Structures are given as structure tokens and as C-alpha cells.
C-alpha positions as CSV (number, residue, x, y, z in Angstrom):
1,X,-2.6,9.4,6.4
2,X,-3.6,13.0,7.3
3,X,0.1,13.5,8.4
4,X,1.3,12.5,4.9
5,X,2.6,9.1,5.9
6,X,2.5,6.5,3.2
7,X,4.6,3.7,4.7
8,X,4.8,1.8,8.0
9,X,8.3,0.8,9.2
10,X,8.2,-2.2,11.5
11,X,10.8,-3.7,13.8
12,X,10.1,-6.9,15.6
13,X,12.2,-8.2,18.5
14,X,13.1,-11.9,17.7
15,X,12.9,-13.0,21.3
16,X,10.1,-11.2,22.9
17,X,8.1,-10.5,19.7
18,X,7.9,-6.8,20.8
19,X,6.8,-4.6,17.8
20,X,8.1,-1.1,17.2
21,X,6.4,0.8,14.3
22,X,6.7,4.2,12.9
23,X,4.6,5.7,10.1
24,X,6.8,7.3,7.5
25,X,6.3,9.7,4.5
26,X,9.3,8.3,2.7
27,X,11.1,5.0,2.9
28,X,14.3,6.9,3.6
29,X,12.9,7.5,7.1
30,X,14.0,4.0,8.1
31,X,17.2,5.4,9.4
32,X,15.4,7.8,11.7
33,X,13.0,5.0,12.8
34,X,16.1,2.9,13.8
35,X,17.4,5.8,15.8
36,X,14.1,6.1,17.6
37,X,14.1,2.4,18.3
38,X,17.6,2.5,19.7
39,X,16.7,5.5,21.9
40,X,13.4,3.8,23.0
41,X,15.3,0.7,24.1
42,X,17.8,2.8,26.0
43,X,15.1,4.7,27.8
44,X,12.9,1.6,28.5
45,X,15.6,-0.8,29.8
46,X,15.3,0.6,33.3
47,X,11.5,0.7,33.2
48,X,10.8,-2.8,32.1
49,X,8.5,-4.9,34.2
50,X,10.0,-7.3,36.7
51,X,11.1,-10.6,35.0
52,X,11.1,-9.1,31.5
53,X,14.3,-9.1,29.6
54,X,15.4,-6.3,27.4
55,X,18.8,-5.8,25.8
56,X,20.3,-3.3,23.3
57,X,19.7,-3.6,19.6
58,X,22.5,-6.0,18.4
59,X,21.3,-7.3,15.0
60,X,19.0,-6.0,12.4
61,X,17.8,-8.4,9.7
62,X,16.4,-6.9,6.6
63,X,15.3,-7.9,3.1
64,X,17.9,-5.9,1.2
65,X,15.3,-3.2,0.5
66,X,16.7,0.2,-0.6
67,X,15.4,1.9,2.5
68,X,17.9,-0.2,4.4
69,X,20.9,-0.1,2.0
70,X,20.2,2.7,-0.5
71,X,21.2,0.2,-3.1
72,X,18.9,-2.1,-5.1
73,X,21.2,-5.1,-4.8
74,X,21.7,-4.7,-1.1
75,X,25.5,-4.6,-1.3
76,X,26.0,-0.9,-0.7
77,X,29.1,-0.2,1.4
78,X,27.6,3.1,2.6
79,X,24.1,4.4,3.3
80,X,22.8,6.4,6.2
81,X,21.2,3.2,7.6
82,X,24.4,1.2,7.2
83,X,26.4,4.1,8.9
84,X,24.0,4.1,11.8
85,X,24.4,0.4,12.2
86,X,28.1,0.6,12.1
87,X,28.2,3.5,14.6
88,X,25.9,1.7,17.0
89,X,27.7,-1.6,16.7
90,X,24.6,-3.3,15.2
91,X,25.3,-6.2,12.9
92,X,23.3,-6.2,9.7
93,X,22.0,-9.5,8.3
94,X,20.3,-9.7,4.9
95,X,17.9,-12.2,3.5
96,X,17.8,-13.1,-0.2
97,X,16.1,-10.5,-2.3
98,X,12.5,-11.2,-3.5
99,X,11.9,-13.9,-0.8
100,X,9.5,-12.5,1.8
101,X,9.1,-16.0,3.3
102,X,12.7,-15.7,4.7
103,X,11.4,-12.8,6.7
104,X,8.4,-14.8,8.0
105,X,8.4,-13.3,11.5
106,X,8.5,-9.7,10.4
107,X,6.0,-10.3,7.5
108,X,3.6,-12.0,9.9
109,X,3.8,-9.1,12.3
110,X,3.3,-6.6,9.6
111,X,0.1,-8.4,8.6
112,X,-1.1,-8.5,12.2
113,X,-0.5,-4.8,12.7
114,X,-2.1,-3.9,9.4
115,X,-5.1,-6.1,10.0
116,X,-5.5,-4.7,13.5
117,X,-5.5,-1.0,12.5
118,X,-7.8,-1.7,9.5
119,X,-10.3,-3.5,11.9
120,X,-10.1,-0.5,14.3
121,X,-10.9,2.0,11.5
122,X,-13.7,-0.1,10.0
123,X,-15.2,-0.8,13.5
124,X,-15.1,2.8,14.4
125,X,-16.3,4.0,10.9
126,X,-13.2,6.3,10.8
127,X,-11.7,7.5,7.5
128,X,-8.8,5.5,6.2
129,X,-6.6,8.7,6.4
130,X,-6.4,8.0,10.1
131,X,-4.4,4.8,9.4
132,X,-1.1,6.2,10.9
133,X,-2.7,7.0,14.2
134,X,-4.5,3.7,14.2
135,X,-1.3,1.8,13.5
136,X,0.3,3.3,16.6
137,X,-2.7,2.3,18.7
138,X,-2.7,-1.2,17.1
139,X,1.0,-1.6,17.9
140,X,0.4,-0.6,21.6
141,X,-2.5,-3.1,21.9
142,X,-0.6,-5.9,20.3
143,X,2.4,-5.3,22.5
144,X,0.1,-5.5,25.6
145,X,-1.7,-8.7,24.7
146,X,-0.6,-11.7,26.7
147,X,1.8,-14.2,25.1
148,X,2.7,-17.6,26.1
149,X,6.2,-17.7,27.5
150,X,8.2,-20.8,26.7
151,X,11.9,-21.3,26.5
152,X,13.6,-21.6,23.1
153,X,15.2,-24.8,24.1
154,X,11.9,-26.4,25.1
155,X,10.4,-25.3,21.8
156,X,13.3,-26.7,19.8
157,X,13.2,-30.0,21.7
158,X,9.4,-30.3,21.2
159,X,9.9,-29.6,17.4
160,X,12.6,-32.3,17.2
161,X,10.4,-34.8,19.0
162,X,7.4,-34.0,16.8
163,X,9.6,-34.4,13.7
164,X,11.0,-37.7,14.9
165,X,7.4,-39.0,15.7
166,X,6.3,-37.9,12.2
167,X,9.2,-39.7,10.5
168,X,8.6,-42.9,12.5
169,X,4.8,-42.8,11.9
170,X,4.1,-42.4,15.6
171,X,1.4,-40.2,17.1
172,X,2.6,-36.7,17.8
173,X,3.9,-35.8,21.3
174,X,1.6,-34.1,23.8
175,X,1.6,-30.4,23.7
176,X,4.1,-28.5,25.8
177,X,2.8,-27.7,29.3
178,X,1.7,-24.1,29.9
179,X,4.6,-22.6,31.9
180,X,3.5,-19.0,32.2
181,X,1.7,-16.2,30.5
182,X,3.4,-12.8,30.1
183,X,3.1,-9.7,27.9
184,X,5.6,-7.7,26.0
185,X,6.7,-4.6,27.8
186,X,5.6,-1.4,26.0
187,X,5.1,2.2,26.7
188,X,2.4,4.2,25.1
189,X,4.1,7.1,23.5
190,X,0.9,8.9,22.3
191,X,-0.6,9.5,19.0
192,X,1.0,11.9,16.6
């Protein structure tokens, strides 16, 4: 990007699917991005829309990348990222190395954000160097799109029923009823 950014650091909330992104010049900026996420959550908790849940960052699941552990094998006892997690009482969970499918949620959202900002630049005939600004705008738009709200329990029960039907050779169950539509709460922080 024009600002020198080469990477996009992405955090995805497991429950709400809220996406927090930060363009970065170096992978080592992941620690600063986590600090910004923690501060964003603290600042936003009181401003959330009625009926929206938001809690502190409690767990971070990563792919053992060096930007999160400062050690290739992911077993480092100390790194700035690990220290921030320890100081902030954030539990770190690691997936197996070289298995991006174990991070399906995050990988899928990274693809969605990247596809969105690329489409924005192509549609506007803007130079690709604008990608870091476009990624911020894409994240904002994605966080504002409506999502279907359904409880985790209802989803798990439906999956269990569908699996049981498939195993018995029965027709699949009817789709879950539409309970309500909502959007992720987000705040536009401006373009850099």
C-alpha cells in the first residue's frame, strides 16, 4: 500500500463473526494490532447496539505463526504477543502447524475481506496501492451487513438431526426457522 503496509492482520470474533483488521508493514505488528483490538473492545462495550453482546477478549486462537509466537515451532515461552496475552489474561490456543483448514473461520473471513477490497478497487479503477485503505472500508461494510442470528444450541441440534437423517437414509430435516436478522456492531474508525 501507499502507507508501506504489506500484510493484513485479521481477528474474527467466534460468536458474532465481527471482524477486526489492521494493515501492517511487518508481521511483528500483530502485538500492536491485538492491543488495538483490546482497546477497541473496551471502548465499544458501552456503545454497542441494544441486544448485541460484547465481552472482553478472552481467547486467541492462532496458527502458530511466528508473528504470534516469535518462534517457528510455536512453543516459545516468551514473545511480545505471548506477554501481552499473559498480561491481559487472554488464553492462547494453537492449531496444528501447516493446517489452514483448522482455522476455517478465520481463513474464510480473510478471503471475504480480501475479495471485497479487491472488488472495490477494481470497480473503482483505483490503483492496487490503495489496498490498505480499501481493506478498512471492506471490513466496515462486512461488519455492517445483516447476518442471520440463531443460537448455537439450535444450530448444533439441527446438525445432529441432519447427521442422523443422513445415516438412516431419511430425507434431511426442514431448514431452521428464521428467528431474526441482526448486524455486527462496528464503528467506522476512518481511513488511515
